[in-house]
PDB file of N, H, CA, C and O in Angstrom:
ATOM      1  N   MET A   1      11.954  -0.326   5.357  1.00  0.00           N
ATOM      2  CA  MET A   1      11.332   0.978   5.436  1.00  0.00           C
ATOM      3  C   MET A   1      12.107   1.960   4.565  1.00  0.00           C
ATOM      4  O   MET A   1      13.335   1.913   4.497  1.00  0.00           O
ATOM      5  N   LYS A   2      11.375   2.846   3.903  1.00  0.00           N
ATOM      6  H   LYS A   2      10.377   2.884   3.958  1.00  0.00           H
ATOM      7  CA  LYS A   2      11.974   3.882   3.069  1.00  0.00           C
ATOM      8  C   LYS A   2      11.316   5.210   3.442  1.00  0.00           C
ATOM      9  O   LYS A   2      10.096   5.275   3.592  1.00  0.00           O
ATOM     10  N   ILE A   3      12.111   6.263   3.590  1.00  0.00           N
ATOM     11  H   ILE A   3      13.102   6.210   3.468  1.00  0.00           H
ATOM     12  CA  ILE A   3      11.564   7.570   3.923  1.00  0.00           C
ATOM     13  C   ILE A   3      11.540   8.431   2.668  1.00  0.00           C
ATOM     14  O   ILE A   3      12.569   8.636   2.024  1.00  0.00           O
ATOM     15  N   VAL A   4      10.347   8.937   2.325  1.00  0.00           N
ATOM     16  H   VAL A   4       9.511   8.770   2.849  1.00  0.00           H
ATOM     17  CA  VAL A   4      10.170   9.820   1.176  1.00  0.00           C
ATOM     18  C   VAL A   4       9.592  11.117   1.722  1.00  0.00           C
ATOM     19  O   VAL A   4       8.432  11.151   2.134  1.00  0.00           O
ATOM     20  N   GLY A   5      10.387  12.189   1.733  1.00  0.00           N
ATOM     21  H   GLY A   5      11.329  12.162   1.398  1.00  0.00           H
ATOM     22  CA  GLY A   5       9.946  13.438   2.357  1.00  0.00           C
ATOM     23  C   GLY A   5       9.744  13.201   3.838  1.00  0.00           C
ATOM     24  O   GLY A   5      10.680  12.801   4.530  1.00  0.00           O
ATOM     25  N   ASN A   6       8.541  13.440   4.339  1.00  0.00           N
ATOM     26  H   ASN A   6       7.781  13.766   3.777  1.00  0.00           H
ATOM     27  CA  ASN A   6       8.238  13.154   5.737  1.00  0.00           C
ATOM     28  C   ASN A   6       7.359  11.916   5.881  1.00  0.00           C
ATOM     29  O   ASN A   6       6.712  11.735   6.913  1.00  0.00           O
ATOM     30  N   VAL A   7       7.329  11.063   4.860  1.00  0.00           N
ATOM     31  H   VAL A   7       7.855  11.210   4.022  1.00  0.00           H
ATOM     32  CA  VAL A   7       6.497   9.862   4.858  1.00  0.00           C
ATOM     33  C   VAL A   7       7.374   8.623   4.928  1.00  0.00           C
ATOM     34  O   VAL A   7       8.344   8.496   4.180  1.00  0.00           O
ATOM     35  N   ARG A   8       7.029   7.708   5.831  1.00  0.00           N
ATOM     36  H   ARG A   8       6.241   7.811   6.438  1.00  0.00           H
ATOM     37  CA  ARG A   8       7.739   6.436   5.929  1.00  0.00           C
ATOM     38  C   ARG A   8       6.964   5.373   5.160  1.00  0.00           C
ATOM     39  O   ARG A   8       5.790   5.139   5.450  1.00  0.00           O
ATOM     40  N   LEU A   9       7.587   4.738   4.204  1.00  0.00           N
ATOM     41  H   LEU A   9       8.540   4.928   3.968  1.00  0.00           H
ATOM     42  CA  LEU A   9       6.948   3.678   3.422  1.00  0.00           C
ATOM     43  C   LEU A   9       7.434   2.337   3.950  1.00  0.00           C
ATOM     44  O   LEU A   9       8.631   2.048   3.925  1.00  0.00           O
ATOM     45  N   TYR A  10       6.503   1.523   4.425  1.00  0.00           N
ATOM     46  H   TYR A  10       5.531   1.758   4.444  1.00  0.00           H
ATOM     47  CA  TYR A  10       6.857   0.224   4.967  1.00  0.00           C
ATOM     48  C   TYR A  10       6.624  -0.899   3.966  1.00  0.00           C
ATOM     49  O   TYR A  10       6.977  -2.048   4.230  1.00  0.00           O
ATOM     50  N   TRP A  11       6.043  -0.583   2.841  1.00  0.00           N
ATOM     51  H   TRP A  11       5.757   0.351   2.626  1.00  0.00           H
ATOM     52  CA  TRP A  11       5.728  -1.594   1.834  1.00  0.00           C
ATOM     53  C   TRP A  11       6.220  -1.074   0.495  1.00  0.00           C
ATOM     54  O   TRP A  11       5.981   0.091   0.174  1.00  0.00           O
ATOM     55  N   PRO A  12       6.887  -1.880  -0.284  1.00  0.00           N
ATOM     56  CA  PRO A  12       7.380  -1.400  -1.583  1.00  0.00           C
ATOM     57  C   PRO A  12       6.230  -0.878  -2.451  1.00  0.00           C
ATOM     58  O   PRO A  12       5.177  -1.509  -2.544  1.00  0.00           O
ATOM     59  N   ILE A  13       6.436   0.250  -3.068  1.00  0.00           N
ATOM     60  H   ILE A  13       7.292   0.762  -2.993  1.00  0.00           H
ATOM     61  CA  ILE A  13       5.394   0.890  -3.870  1.00  0.00           C
ATOM     62  C   ILE A  13       4.885  -0.035  -4.975  1.00  0.00           C
ATOM     63  O   ILE A  13       3.680  -0.077  -5.225  1.00  0.00           O
ATOM     64  N   LEU A  14       5.754  -0.762  -5.628  1.00  0.00           N
ATOM     65  H   LEU A  14       6.732  -0.728  -5.425  1.00  0.00           H
ATOM     66  CA  LEU A  14       5.342  -1.617  -6.740  1.00  0.00           C
ATOM     67  C   LEU A  14       4.439  -2.759  -6.302  1.00  0.00           C
ATOM     68  O   LEU A  14       3.706  -3.307  -7.126  1.00  0.00           O
ATOM     69  N   ASN A  15       4.472  -3.134  -5.018  1.00  0.00           N
ATOM     70  H   ASN A  15       5.067  -2.689  -4.349  1.00  0.00           H
ATOM     71  CA  ASN A  15       3.659  -4.255  -4.554  1.00  0.00           C
ATOM     72  C   ASN A  15       2.278  -3.849  -4.059  1.00  0.00           C
ATOM     73  O   ASN A  15       1.468  -4.713  -3.724  1.00  0.00           O
ATOM     74  N   ILE A  16       1.993  -2.554  -4.007  1.00  0.00           N
ATOM     75  H   ILE A  16       2.651  -1.851  -4.279  1.00  0.00           H
ATOM     76  CA  ILE A  16       0.693  -2.123  -3.510  1.00  0.00           C
ATOM     77  C   ILE A  16      -0.436  -2.701  -4.356  1.00  0.00           C
ATOM     78  O   ILE A  16      -1.443  -3.152  -3.811  1.00  0.00           O
ATOM     79  N   ARG A  17      -0.287  -2.694  -5.650  1.00  0.00           N
ATOM     80  H   ARG A  17       0.532  -2.327  -6.093  1.00  0.00           H
ATOM     81  CA  ARG A  17      -1.334  -3.245  -6.522  1.00  0.00           C
ATOM     82  C   ARG A  17      -1.555  -4.725  -6.254  1.00  0.00           C
ATOM     83  O   ARG A  17      -2.694  -5.193  -6.257  1.00  0.00           O
ATOM     84  N   THR A  18      -0.496  -5.454  -6.026  1.00  0.00           N
ATOM     85  H   THR A  18       0.429  -5.074  -6.024  1.00  0.00           H
ATOM     86  CA  THR A  18      -0.642  -6.898  -5.850  1.00  0.00           C
ATOM     87  C   THR A  18      -1.315  -7.260  -4.540  1.00  0.00           C
ATOM     88  O   THR A  18      -2.186  -8.129  -4.518  1.00  0.00           O
ATOM     89  N   PHE A  19      -0.935  -6.615  -3.452  1.00  0.00           N
ATOM     90  H   PHE A  19      -0.227  -5.909  -3.469  1.00  0.00           H
ATOM     91  CA  PHE A  19      -1.510  -7.034  -2.178  1.00  0.00           C
ATOM     92  C   PHE A  19      -2.880  -6.418  -1.934  1.00  0.00           C
ATOM     93  O   PHE A  19      -3.608  -6.911  -1.072  1.00  0.00           O
ATOM     94  N   LEU A  20      -3.262  -5.378  -2.638  1.00  0.00           N
ATOM     95  H   LEU A  20      -2.670  -4.978  -3.338  1.00  0.00           H
ATOM     96  CA  LEU A  20      -4.533  -4.709  -2.388  1.00  0.00           C
ATOM     97  C   LEU A  20      -5.600  -5.026  -3.436  1.00  0.00           C
ATOM     98  O   LEU A  20      -6.790  -4.929  -3.137  1.00  0.00           O
ATOM     99  N   CYS A  21      -5.215  -5.393  -4.627  1.00  0.00           N
ATOM    100  H   CYS A  21      -4.248  -5.472  -4.870  1.00  0.00           H
ATOM    101  CA  CYS A  21      -6.171  -5.600  -5.726  1.00  0.00           C
ATOM    102  C   CYS A  21      -7.285  -6.587  -5.390  1.00  0.00           C
ATOM    103  O   CYS A  21      -8.446  -6.336  -5.712  1.00  0.00           O
ATOM    104  N   SER A  22      -6.956  -7.681  -4.760  1.00  0.00           N
ATOM    105  H   SER A  22      -6.013  -7.884  -4.498  1.00  0.00           H
ATOM    106  CA  SER A  22      -7.963  -8.704  -4.502  1.00  0.00           C
ATOM    107  C   SER A  22      -8.877  -8.338  -3.333  1.00  0.00           C
ATOM    108  O   SER A  22      -9.902  -8.991  -3.134  1.00  0.00           O
ATOM    109  N   ARG A  23      -8.527  -7.297  -2.546  1.00  0.00           N
ATOM    110  H   ARG A  23      -7.695  -6.766  -2.707  1.00  0.00           H
ATOM    111  CA  ARG A  23      -9.312  -6.949  -1.362  1.00  0.00           C
ATOM    112  C   ARG A  23      -9.918  -5.555  -1.405  1.00  0.00           C
ATOM    113  O   ARG A  23     -10.639  -5.177  -0.482  1.00  0.00           O
ATOM    114  N   ALA A  24      -9.648  -4.783  -2.443  1.00  0.00           N
ATOM    115  H   ALA A  24      -9.062  -5.090  -3.193  1.00  0.00           H
ATOM    116  CA  ALA A  24     -10.111  -3.396  -2.456  1.00  0.00           C
ATOM    117  C   ALA A  24     -10.888  -3.075  -3.724  1.00  0.00           C
ATOM    118  O   ALA A  24     -10.666  -3.647  -4.790  1.00  0.00           O
ATOM    119  N   VAL A  25     -11.806  -2.136  -3.558  1.00  0.00           N
ATOM    120  H   VAL A  25     -11.987  -1.671  -2.692  1.00  0.00           H
ATOM    121  CA  VAL A  25     -12.589  -1.669  -4.694  1.00  0.00           C
ATOM    122  C   VAL A  25     -12.841  -0.174  -4.496  1.00  0.00           C
ATOM    123  O   VAL A  25     -12.999   0.291  -3.367  1.00  0.00           O
ATOM    124  N   LEU A  26     -12.877   0.563  -5.583  1.00  0.00           N
ATOM    125  H   LEU A  26     -12.749   0.186  -6.500  1.00  0.00           H
ATOM    126  CA  LEU A  26     -13.193   1.983  -5.541  1.00  0.00           C
ATOM    127  C   LEU A  26     -14.668   2.137  -5.884  1.00  0.00           C
ATOM    128  O   LEU A  26     -15.093   1.801  -6.989  1.00  0.00           O
ATOM    129  N   GLU A  27     -15.450   2.647  -4.930  1.00  0.00           N
ATOM    130  H   GLU A  27     -15.105   2.920  -4.032  1.00  0.00           H
ATOM    131  CA  GLU A  27     -16.884   2.828  -5.144  1.00  0.00           C
ATOM    132  C   GLU A  27     -17.171   4.288  -5.455  1.00  0.00           C
ATOM    133  O   GLU A  27     -16.702   5.183  -4.752  1.00  0.00           O
ATOM    134  N   TYR A  28     -17.939   4.525  -6.505  1.00  0.00           N
ATOM    135  H   TYR A  28     -18.320   3.798  -7.076  1.00  0.00           H
ATOM    136  CA  TYR A  28     -18.298   5.887  -6.880  1.00  0.00           C
ATOM    137  C   TYR A  28     -19.573   5.862  -7.719  1.00  0.00           C
ATOM    138  O   TYR A  28     -19.931   4.841  -8.306  1.00  0.00           O
ATOM    139  N   LEU A  29     -20.241   6.999  -7.759  1.00  0.00           N
ATOM    140  H   LEU A  29     -19.950   7.828  -7.282  1.00  0.00           H
ATOM    141  CA  LEU A  29     -21.398   7.175  -8.630  1.00  0.00           C
ATOM    142  C   LEU A  29     -21.009   8.142  -9.734  1.00  0.00           C
ATOM    143  O   LEU A  29     -20.299   9.118  -9.493  1.00  0.00           O
ATOM    144  N   GLN A  30     -21.475   7.869 -10.938  1.00  0.00           N
ATOM    145  H   GLN A  30     -22.052   7.075 -11.134  1.00  0.00           H
ATOM    146  CA  GLN A  30     -21.168   8.746 -12.065  1.00  0.00           C
ATOM    147  C   GLN A  30     -21.657  10.160 -11.767  1.00  0.00           C
ATOM    148  O   GLN A  30     -22.752  10.340 -11.236  1.00  0.00           O
ATOM    149  N   ASP A  31     -20.854  11.153 -12.105  1.00  0.00           N
ATOM    150  H   ASP A  31     -19.964  11.007 -12.537  1.00  0.00           H
ATOM    151  CA  ASP A  31     -21.147  12.575 -11.895  1.00  0.00           C
ATOM    152  C   ASP A  31     -21.199  12.978 -10.422  1.00  0.00           C
ATOM    153  O   ASP A  31     -21.707  14.052 -10.098  1.00  0.00           O
ATOM    154  N   SER A  32     -20.689  12.147  -9.539  1.00  0.00           N
ATOM    155  H   SER A  32     -20.276  11.275  -9.802  1.00  0.00           H
ATOM    156  CA  SER A  32     -20.635  12.479  -8.113  1.00  0.00           C
ATOM    157  C   SER A  32     -19.233  12.963  -7.760  1.00  0.00           C
ATOM    158  O   SER A  32     -18.256  12.450  -8.306  1.00  0.00           O
ATOM    159  N   PRO A  33     -19.110  13.938  -6.861  1.00  0.00           N
ATOM    160  CA  PRO A  33     -17.781  14.409  -6.463  1.00  0.00           C
ATOM    161  C   PRO A  33     -17.112  13.498  -5.438  1.00  0.00           C
ATOM    162  O   PRO A  33     -15.965  13.736  -5.062  1.00  0.00           O
ATOM    163  N   GLU A  34     -17.808  12.461  -4.982  1.00  0.00           N
ATOM    164  H   GLU A  34     -18.740  12.267  -5.288  1.00  0.00           H
ATOM    165  CA  GLU A  34     -17.277  11.593  -3.936  1.00  0.00           C
ATOM    166  C   GLU A  34     -16.936  10.210  -4.472  1.00  0.00           C
ATOM    167  O   GLU A  34     -17.572   9.705  -5.397  1.00  0.00           O
ATOM    168  N   ALA A  35     -15.917   9.612  -3.867  1.00  0.00           N
ATOM    169  H   ALA A  35     -15.400  10.022  -3.115  1.00  0.00           H
ATOM    170  CA  ALA A  35     -15.537   8.230  -4.158  1.00  0.00           C
ATOM    171  C   ALA A  35     -15.002   7.631  -2.869  1.00  0.00           C
ATOM    172  O   ALA A  35     -14.507   8.355  -2.005  1.00  0.00           O
ATOM    173  N   TYR A  36     -15.096   6.317  -2.732  1.00  0.00           N
ATOM    174  H   TYR A  36     -15.498   5.728  -3.434  1.00  0.00           H
ATOM    175  CA  TYR A  36     -14.669   5.642  -1.518  1.00  0.00           C
ATOM    176  C   TYR A  36     -13.798   4.449  -1.867  1.00  0.00           C
ATOM    177  O   TYR A  36     -14.145   3.654  -2.741  1.00  0.00           O
ATOM    178  N   LEU A  37     -12.676   4.324  -1.189  1.00  0.00           N
ATOM    179  H   LEU A  37     -12.395   4.970  -0.479  1.00  0.00           H
ATOM    180  CA  LEU A  37     -11.838   3.140  -1.304  1.00  0.00           C
ATOM    181  C   LEU A  37     -12.282   2.191  -0.207  1.00  0.00           C
ATOM    182  O   LEU A  37     -12.144   2.502   0.976  1.00  0.00           O
ATOM    183  N   VAL A  38     -12.812   1.037  -0.586  1.00  0.00           N
ATOM    184  H   VAL A  38     -12.924   0.785  -1.547  1.00  0.00           H
ATOM    185  CA  VAL A  38     -13.303   0.054   0.372  1.00  0.00           C
ATOM    186  C   VAL A  38     -12.317  -1.108   0.393  1.00  0.00           C
ATOM    187  O   VAL A  38     -12.074  -1.748  -0.630  1.00  0.00           O
ATOM    188  N   ILE A  39     -11.752  -1.373   1.569  1.00  0.00           N
ATOM    189  H   ILE A  39     -11.949  -0.853   2.400  1.00  0.00           H
ATOM    190  CA  ILE A  39     -10.765  -2.443   1.730  1.00  0.00           C
ATOM    191  C   ILE A  39     -11.369  -3.526   2.608  1.00  0.00           C
ATOM    192  O   ILE A  39     -11.777  -3.258   3.738  1.00  0.00           O
ATOM    193  N   GLU A  40     -11.428  -4.746   2.096  1.00  0.00           N
ATOM    194  H   GLU A  40     -11.096  -4.965   1.178  1.00  0.00           H
ATOM    195  CA  GLU A  40     -11.920  -5.881   2.872  1.00  0.00           C
ATOM    196  C   GLU A  40     -10.773  -6.485   3.672  1.00  0.00           C
ATOM    197  O   GLU A  40      -9.614  -6.420   3.263  1.00  0.00           O
ATOM    198  N   LYS A  41     -11.105  -7.068   4.806  1.00  0.00           N
ATOM    199  H   LYS A  41     -12.047  -7.121   5.139  1.00  0.00           H
ATOM    200  CA  LYS A  41     -10.125  -7.757   5.663  1.00  0.00           C
ATOM    201  C   LYS A  41      -8.927  -6.851   5.949  1.00  0.00           C
ATOM    202  O   LYS A  41      -7.785  -7.205   5.657  1.00  0.00           O
ATOM    203  N   VAL A  42      -9.201  -5.683   6.524  1.00  0.00           N
ATOM    204  H   VAL A  42     -10.129  -5.396   6.762  1.00  0.00           H
ATOM    205  CA  VAL A  42      -8.149  -4.713   6.828  1.00  0.00           C
ATOM    206  C   VAL A  42      -7.131  -5.331   7.777  1.00  0.00           C
ATOM    207  O   VAL A  42      -7.488  -5.994   8.751  1.00  0.00           O
ATOM    208  N   ASP A  43      -5.866  -5.102   7.475  1.00  0.00           N
ATOM    209  H   ASP A  43      -5.577  -4.564   6.684  1.00  0.00           H
ATOM    210  CA  ASP A  43      -4.756  -5.655   8.249  1.00  0.00           C
ATOM    211  C   ASP A  43      -3.814  -4.517   8.628  1.00  0.00           C
ATOM    212  O   ASP A  43      -3.851  -3.449   8.017  1.00  0.00           O
ATOM    213  N   LEU A  44      -2.979  -4.740   9.623  1.00  0.00           N
ATOM    214  H   LEU A  44      -2.949  -5.608  10.119  1.00  0.00           H
ATOM    215  CA  LEU A  44      -2.031  -3.726  10.065  1.00  0.00           C
ATOM    216  C   LEU A  44      -1.116  -3.276   8.934  1.00  0.00           C
ATOM    217  O   LEU A  44      -0.722  -2.111   8.889  1.00  0.00           O
ATOM    218  N   LYS A  45      -0.771  -4.179   8.019  1.00  0.00           N
ATOM    219  H   LYS A  45      -1.091  -5.126   8.055  1.00  0.00           H
ATOM    220  CA  LYS A  45       0.121  -3.812   6.908  1.00  0.00           C
ATOM    221  C   LYS A  45      -0.548  -2.858   5.906  1.00  0.00           C
ATOM    222  O   LYS A  45       0.129  -2.290   5.050  1.00  0.00           O
ATOM    223  N   ASP A  46      -1.882  -2.680   6.011  1.00  0.00           N
ATOM    224  H   ASP A  46      -2.432  -3.141   6.707  1.00  0.00           H
ATOM    225  CA  ASP A  46      -2.592  -1.751   5.135  1.00  0.00           C
ATOM    226  C   ASP A  46      -2.411  -0.298   5.574  1.00  0.00           C
ATOM    227  O   ASP A  46      -2.712   0.626   4.818  1.00  0.00           O
ATOM    228  N   GLU A  47      -1.925  -0.102   6.785  1.00  0.00           N
ATOM    229  H   GLU A  47      -1.681  -0.853   7.400  1.00  0.00           H
ATOM    230  CA  GLU A  47      -1.742   1.247   7.308  1.00  0.00           C
ATOM    231  C   GLU A  47      -0.718   2.000   6.479  1.00  0.00           C
ATOM    232  O   GLU A  47       0.305   1.435   6.092  1.00  0.00           O
ATOM    233  N   GLY A  48      -0.979   3.256   6.205  1.00  0.00           N
ATOM    234  H   GLY A  48      -1.810   3.715   6.519  1.00  0.00           H
ATOM    235  CA  GLY A  48      -0.023   4.049   5.446  1.00  0.00           C
ATOM    236  C   GLY A  48      -0.682   5.202   4.721  1.00  0.00           C
ATOM    237  O   GLY A  48      -1.841   5.532   4.971  1.00  0.00           O
ATOM    238  N   LEU A  49       0.057   5.800   3.837  1.00  0.00           N
ATOM    239  H   LEU A  49       0.999   5.532   3.634  1.00  0.00           H
ATOM    240  CA  LEU A  49      -0.416   6.943   3.067  1.00  0.00           C
ATOM    241  C   LEU A  49      -0.870   6.457   1.698  1.00  0.00           C
ATOM    242  O   LEU A  49      -0.096   5.844   0.963  1.00  0.00           O
ATOM    243  N   TYR A  50      -2.117   6.728   1.360  1.00  0.00           N
ATOM    244  H   TYR A  50      -2.746   7.226   1.957  1.00  0.00           H
ATOM    245  CA  TYR A  50      -2.674   6.328   0.071  1.00  0.00           C
ATOM    246  C   TYR A  50      -2.835   7.559  -0.799  1.00  0.00           C
ATOM    247  O   TYR A  50      -3.291   8.600  -0.326  1.00  0.00           O
ATOM    248  N   LYS A  51      -2.470   7.450  -2.049  1.00  0.00           N
ATOM    249  H   LYS A  51      -2.100   6.604  -2.433  1.00  0.00           H
ATOM    250  CA  LYS A  51      -2.585   8.557  -2.999  1.00  0.00           C
ATOM    251  C   LYS A  51      -3.675   8.212  -4.005  1.00  0.00           C
ATOM    252  O   LYS A  51      -3.678   7.130  -4.592  1.00  0.00           O
ATOM    253  N   CYS A  52      -4.594   9.141  -4.194  1.00  0.00           N
ATOM    254  H   CYS A  52      -4.592  10.021  -3.717  1.00  0.00           H
ATOM    255  CA  CYS A  52      -5.646   8.976  -5.187  1.00  0.00           C
ATOM    256  C   CYS A  52      -5.374   9.960  -6.311  1.00  0.00           C
ATOM    257  O   CYS A  52      -5.452  11.172  -6.108  1.00  0.00           O
ATOM    258  N   ASP A  53      -5.059   9.459  -7.476  1.00  0.00           N
ATOM    259  H   ASP A  53      -4.995   8.474  -7.640  1.00  0.00           H
ATOM    260  CA  ASP A  53      -4.753  10.294  -8.636  1.00  0.00           C
ATOM    261  C   ASP A  53      -5.897  10.132  -9.631  1.00  0.00           C
ATOM    262  O   ASP A  53      -6.081   9.054 -10.198  1.00  0.00           O
ATOM    263  N   VAL A  54      -6.659  11.191  -9.844  1.00  0.00           N
ATOM    264  H   VAL A  54      -6.509  12.066  -9.384  1.00  0.00           H
ATOM    265  CA  VAL A  54      -7.860  11.135 -10.673  1.00  0.00           C
ATOM    266  C   VAL A  54      -7.565  11.680 -12.062  1.00  0.00           C
ATOM    267  O   VAL A  54      -6.956  12.741 -12.205  1.00  0.00           O
ATOM    268  N   THR A  55      -7.999  10.951 -13.084  1.00  0.00           N
ATOM    269  H   THR A  55      -8.493  10.089 -12.967  1.00  0.00           H
ATOM    270  CA  THR A  55      -7.886  11.418 -14.461  1.00  0.00           C
ATOM    271  C   THR A  55      -9.289  11.748 -14.959  1.00  0.00           C
ATOM    272  O   THR A  55     -10.182  10.902 -14.931  1.00  0.00           O
ATOM    273  N   TYR A  56      -9.472  12.966 -15.407  1.00  0.00           N
ATOM    274  H   TYR A  56      -8.746  13.654 -15.429  1.00  0.00           H
ATOM    275  CA  TYR A  56     -10.785  13.412 -15.869  1.00  0.00           C
ATOM    276  C   TYR A  56     -10.880  13.329 -17.388  1.00  0.00           C
ATOM    277  O   TYR A  56      -9.901  13.558 -18.099  1.00  0.00           O
ATOM    278  N   VAL A  57     -12.077  12.997 -17.872  1.00  0.00           N
ATOM    279  H   VAL A  57     -12.872  12.811 -17.295  1.00  0.00           H
ATOM    280  CA  VAL A  57     -12.325  13.004 -19.303  1.00  0.00           C
ATOM    281  C   VAL A  57     -12.523  14.448 -19.764  1.00  0.00           C
ATOM    282  O   VAL A  57     -11.957  14.865 -20.774  1.00  0.00           O
ATOM    283  N   ASN A  58     -13.323  15.199 -19.026  1.00  0.00           N
ATOM    284  H   ASN A  58     -13.783  14.860 -18.206  1.00  0.00           H
ATOM    285  CA  ASN A  58     -13.557  16.621 -19.312  1.00  0.00           C
ATOM    286  C   ASN A  58     -12.931  17.436 -18.187  1.00  0.00           C
ATOM    287  O   ASN A  58     -13.400  17.376 -17.050  1.00  0.00           O
ATOM    288  N   ILE A  59     -11.896  18.184 -18.481  1.00  0.00           N
ATOM    289  H   ILE A  59     -11.515  18.232 -19.405  1.00  0.00           H
ATOM    290  CA  ILE A  59     -11.181  18.943 -17.459  1.00  0.00           C
ATOM    291  C   ILE A  59     -11.727  20.361 -17.388  1.00  0.00           C
ATOM    292  O   ILE A  59     -11.931  21.012 -18.413  1.00  0.00           O
ATOM    293  N   HIS A  60     -11.963  20.834 -16.158  1.00  0.00           N
ATOM    294  H   HIS A  60     -11.797  20.305 -15.326  1.00  0.00           H
ATOM    295  CA  HIS A  60     -12.369  22.217 -15.932  1.00  0.00           C
ATOM    296  C   HIS A  60     -11.649  22.738 -14.692  1.00  0.00           C
ATOM    297  O   HIS A  60     -10.936  21.981 -14.033  1.00  0.00           O
ATOM    298  N   ASP A  61     -11.823  24.015 -14.366  1.00  0.00           N
ATOM    299  H   ASP A  61     -12.402  24.630 -14.902  1.00  0.00           H
ATOM    300  CA  ASP A  61     -11.035  24.683 -13.330  1.00  0.00           C
ATOM    301  C   ASP A  61     -11.143  24.060 -11.944  1.00  0.00           C
ATOM    302  O   ASP A  61     -10.159  24.073 -11.204  1.00  0.00           O
ATOM    303  N   ASP A  62     -12.291  23.517 -11.564  1.00  0.00           N
ATOM    304  H   ASP A  62     -13.090  23.507 -12.166  1.00  0.00           H
ATOM    305  CA  ASP A  62     -12.434  22.999 -10.204  1.00  0.00           C
ATOM    306  C   ASP A  62     -12.108  21.505 -10.079  1.00  0.00           C
ATOM    307  O   ASP A  62     -12.438  20.890  -9.065  1.00  0.00           O
ATOM    308  N   CYS A  63     -11.474  20.921 -11.082  1.00  0.00           N
ATOM    309  H   CYS A  63     -11.206  21.420 -11.905  1.00  0.00           H
ATOM    310  CA  CYS A  63     -11.047  19.520 -11.008  1.00  0.00           C
ATOM    311  C   CYS A  63      -9.836  19.401 -10.086  1.00  0.00           C
ATOM    312  O   CYS A  63      -8.798  20.018 -10.322  1.00  0.00           O
ATOM    313  N   LYS A  64      -9.984  18.617  -9.058  1.00  0.00           N
ATOM    314  H   LYS A  64     -10.827  18.116  -8.866  1.00  0.00           H
ATOM    315  CA  LYS A  64      -8.852  18.341  -8.179  1.00  0.00           C
ATOM    316  C   LYS A  64      -8.274  17.003  -8.625  1.00  0.00           C
ATOM    317  O   LYS A  64      -9.004  16.017  -8.723  1.00  0.00           O
ATOM    318  N   GLY A  65      -6.986  16.960  -8.893  1.00  0.00           N
ATOM    319  H   GLY A  65      -6.394  17.762  -8.813  1.00  0.00           H
ATOM    320  CA  GLY A  65      -6.387  15.766  -9.471  1.00  0.00           C
ATOM    321  C   GLY A  65      -5.820  14.768  -8.494  1.00  0.00           C
ATOM    322  O   GLY A  65      -5.855  13.567  -8.762  1.00  0.00           O
ATOM    323  N   VAL A  66      -5.291  15.225  -7.356  1.00  0.00           N
ATOM    324  H   VAL A  66      -5.262  16.201  -7.139  1.00  0.00           H
ATOM    325  CA  VAL A  66      -4.601  14.307  -6.450  1.00  0.00           C
ATOM    326  C   VAL A  66      -5.051  14.564  -5.019  1.00  0.00           C
ATOM    327  O   VAL A  66      -5.126  15.710  -4.576  1.00  0.00           O
ATOM    328  N   ASN A  67      -5.350  13.488  -4.304  1.00  0.00           N
ATOM    329  H   ASN A  67      -5.289  12.557  -4.664  1.00  0.00           H
ATOM    330  CA  ASN A  67      -5.687  13.564  -2.885  1.00  0.00           C
ATOM    331  C   ASN A  67      -4.845  12.550  -2.134  1.00  0.00           C
ATOM    332  O   ASN A  67      -4.542  11.478  -2.657  1.00  0.00           O
ATOM    333  N   PHE A  68      -4.469  12.885  -0.914  1.00  0.00           N
ATOM    334  H   PHE A  68      -4.715  13.756  -0.489  1.00  0.00           H
ATOM    335  CA  PHE A  68      -3.726  11.966  -0.067  1.00  0.00           C
ATOM    336  C   PHE A  68      -4.570  11.628   1.152  1.00  0.00           C
ATOM    337  O   PHE A  68      -5.181  12.512   1.753  1.00  0.00           O
ATOM    338  N   ILE A  69      -4.605  10.357   1.518  1.00  0.00           N
ATOM    339  H   ILE A  69      -4.109   9.639   1.030  1.00  0.00           H
ATOM    340  CA  ILE A  69      -5.328   9.894   2.695  1.00  0.00           C
ATOM    341  C   ILE A  69      -4.336   9.157   3.584  1.00  0.00           C
ATOM    342  O   ILE A  69      -3.655   8.239   3.127  1.00  0.00           O
ATOM    343  N   ASN A  70      -4.251   9.553   4.854  1.00  0.00           N
ATOM    344  H   ASN A  70      -4.804  10.298   5.225  1.00  0.00           H
ATOM    345  CA  ASN A  70      -3.399   8.836   5.800  1.00  0.00           C
ATOM    346  C   ASN A  70      -4.277   7.815   6.505  1.00  0.00           C
ATOM    347  O   ASN A  70      -5.096   8.183   7.347  1.00  0.00           O
ATOM    348  N   PHE A  71      -4.122   6.547   6.178  1.00  0.00           N
ATOM    349  H   PHE A  71      -3.457   6.248   5.494  1.00  0.00           H
ATOM    350  CA  PHE A  71      -4.956   5.467   6.689  1.00  0.00           C
ATOM    351  C   PHE A  71      -4.277   4.855   7.904  1.00  0.00           C
ATOM    352  O   PHE A  71      -3.164   4.339   7.803  1.00  0.00           O
ATOM    353  N   THR A  72      -4.945   4.912   9.057  1.00  0.00           N
ATOM    354  H   THR A  72      -5.849   5.331   9.139  1.00  0.00           H
ATOM    355  CA  THR A  72      -4.379   4.377  10.292  1.00  0.00           C
ATOM    356  C   THR A  72      -5.294   3.292  10.829  1.00  0.00           C
ATOM    357  O   THR A  72      -6.498   3.508  10.968  1.00  0.00           O
ATOM    358  N   THR A  73      -4.738   2.130  11.131  1.00  0.00           N
ATOM    359  H   THR A  73      -3.760   1.954  11.018  1.00  0.00           H
ATOM    360  CA  THR A  73      -5.519   1.057  11.738  1.00  0.00           C
ATOM    361  C   THR A  73      -5.472   1.217  13.247  1.00  0.00           C
ATOM    362  O   THR A  73      -4.455   1.637  13.799  1.00  0.00           O
ATOM    363  N   LEU A  74      -6.563   0.885  13.911  1.00  0.00           N
ATOM    364  H   LEU A  74      -7.389   0.544  13.462  1.00  0.00           H
ATOM    365  CA  LEU A  74      -6.630   1.003  15.377  1.00  0.00           C
ATOM    366  C   LEU A  74      -6.643  -0.350  16.027  1.00  0.00           C
ATOM    367  O   LEU A  74      -6.697  -0.445  17.254  1.00  0.00           O
TER     368      LEU A  74
END
């Protein structure tokens, strides 16, 4: 476990791509303000803080670049 600010990381940051790539997909529609991270076969180890960093082709004032989602398994 590693503590970054007030966030506890239980999985090494560099391994997130490896363990999630085969089970997750980002679903979105072009020109839509919404996107969804869909994770198949959700496991307890998937619980944590996910960061979504968006890169825009055309940047304007209302572009939000970073969102954080606290994902909790029940």
